[in-house]
C-alpha positions in Angstrom: 130.3 279.8 249.4 130.6 277.7 246.3 132.2 274.3 246.2 132.5 274.4 242.5 136.0 273.6 241.2 137.9 276.5 239.8 137.9 276.9 236.1 141.2 276.0 234.4 140.9 279.4 232.7 141.2 281.2 236.1 144.8 280.2 236.4 145.7 280.5 232.7 148.2 283.1 231.4 146.7 286.4 230.3 147.3 285.7 226.6 145.2 282.5 226.9 142.4 284.4 228.6 142.5 287.1 226.0 142.4 284.5 223.2 139.4 282.8 224.6 137.6 286.1 225.1 138.3 287.0 221.4 137.2 283.7 220.1 134.0 283.9 222.1 133.4 287.4 220.8 134.0 286.5 217.2 131.9 283.3 217.3 129.0 285.0 219.2 128.9 287.6 216.5 129.2 284.9 213.7 132.1 286.7 212.1 133.3 284.8 208.9 136.6 283.0 209.7 138.2 284.4 206.6 137.4 287.9 207.7 138.7 287.1 211.2 142.1 285.9 209.8 142.5 289.0 207.6 141.7 291.3 210.5 144.1 289.4 212.8 146.9 290.0 210.3 146.2 293.7 210.4 146.1 293.6 214.2 149.4 291.7 214.4 151.1 294.2 212.1 149.8 297.1 214.2 151.0 295.6 217.5 154.4 294.5 216.0 155.0 298.2 215.0 154.2 299.2 218.6 157.0 296.9 219.8 159.6 298.5 217.5 161.8 301.2 219.0 160.7 304.7 218.1 163.3 306.7 216.1 164.1 310.1 217.5 
């Protein structure tokens, strides 16, 4: 058994964990920050559309 203290991230909300994972992925792959922000705008729009009610 480990006596290491739990990481604060262990108890963090899912969105924080996802954000940290995405930041690590983007930084590990040395993605240009400008490109990241443009891509995140596209991702946001896509997911916002998924939240809108579907018309019949």
